[in-house]
C-alpha positions in Angstrom: 178.9 261.9 151.5 176.7 260.6 148.7 175.1 257.2 148.6 177.5 256.2 145.8 180.4 256.4 148.2 181.0 253.2 150.1 183.0 253.4 153.2 184.4 250.3 154.8 185.9 250.6 158.2 188.2 247.9 159.7 186.6 246.8 162.9 189.4 244.4 163.9 192.0 245.5 166.4 194.7 243.5 164.6 194.7 243.5 160.8 194.3 240.1 159.2 196.6 238.7 156.6 195.1 236.4 154.0 197.1 233.1 154.3 196.4 229.5 153.7 198.1 227.5 156.5 197.5 223.9 157.7 195.8 223.6 161.1 195.4 220.5 163.3 192.9 221.1 166.1 190.6 219.7 168.8 187.6 221.6 170.1 186.3 221.5 173.7 183.0 222.7 175.2 182.8 223.0 179.0 186.2 221.2 179.3 185.0 218.1 177.4 186.7 217.3 174.1 184.1 217.5 171.3 186.2 216.5 168.3 189.0 214.1 167.6 192.2 215.7 166.2 191.0 217.2 162.9 192.5 219.1 160.1 191.5 222.5 158.7 193.1 225.5 157.0 193.4 229.1 157.8 191.9 231.8 155.5 193.4 234.7 157.4 195.5 235.2 160.5 196.3 238.1 162.8 198.1 238.4 166.1 194.7 238.3 167.8 192.9 235.6 165.9 192.2 233.6 162.7 189.5 232.8 160.2 189.6 229.0 159.8 187.7 226.8 157.3 186.7 223.5 159.0 184.8 220.5 157.7 182.4 220.0 160.6 180.3 222.4 162.7 181.9 223.9 165.8 179.8 225.8 168.2 180.5 229.4 169.3 182.3 229.6 172.6 184.1 226.3 172.0 187.7 226.3 173.0 190.1 225.4 170.2 193.5 223.9 170.8 195.4 224.3 167.5 198.8 223.7 165.9 199.2 226.1 162.9 201.9 225.3 160.4 203.7 228.2 158.6 206.5 226.9 156.4 208.6 224.7 158.7 207.4 226.4 161.9 204.5 225.0 164.0 202.7 227.3 166.4 200.7 225.9 169.3 197.8 228.3 170.1 194.5 228.2 172.0 191.5 230.4 171.5 187.7 230.7 171.5 185.3 230.4 168.6 183.6 233.8 168.4 181.5 233.1 165.2 180.6 230.3 162.9 178.7 230.0 159.6 178.1 227.4 157.0 179.6 228.0 153.6 178.1 227.2 150.2 180.5 224.3 149.8 179.2 222.6 153.0 182.2 223.5 155.1 182.2 226.0 158.0 184.0 229.3 158.5 184.8 230.0 162.1 186.4 233.0 163.7 188.8 232.2 166.5 190.0 234.8 169.0 193.4 233.7 170.5 193.8 233.6 174.3 197.2 235.4 174.0 198.6 237.6 171.3 200.5 235.7 168.7 202.9 238.3 167.3 205.5 235.7 166.2 202.8 233.7 164.3 201.5 236.9 162.7 205.1 238.0 161.7 205.8 234.5 160.2 202.6 234.7 158.1 203.5 238.2 157.0 207.0 237.1 155.9 205.6 233.9 154.1 205.9 234.4 150.3 
């Protein structure tokens, strides 16, 4: 293969679907709640996790308790922050790995127009 060919391999186990959904959440570190109930939005979602834009820093390994709204359905999920980075707009992008597979959530997002 030549240098001009660029290969991108999907490293995720569950393909992400780009979707903007409203999220309410709290984060915990070592079983202590670190944030009040706050609002955010998803950037992408899969059965195994989500990319979420938040408005305050959240540390890696924090536990997130979330309610994700897809149309009229609300999904209660929990997961762990596996990465976090500051965005140019001052917000933060976090990657959350769900504790349990969320096939129904993923299907709902996929069916969302």
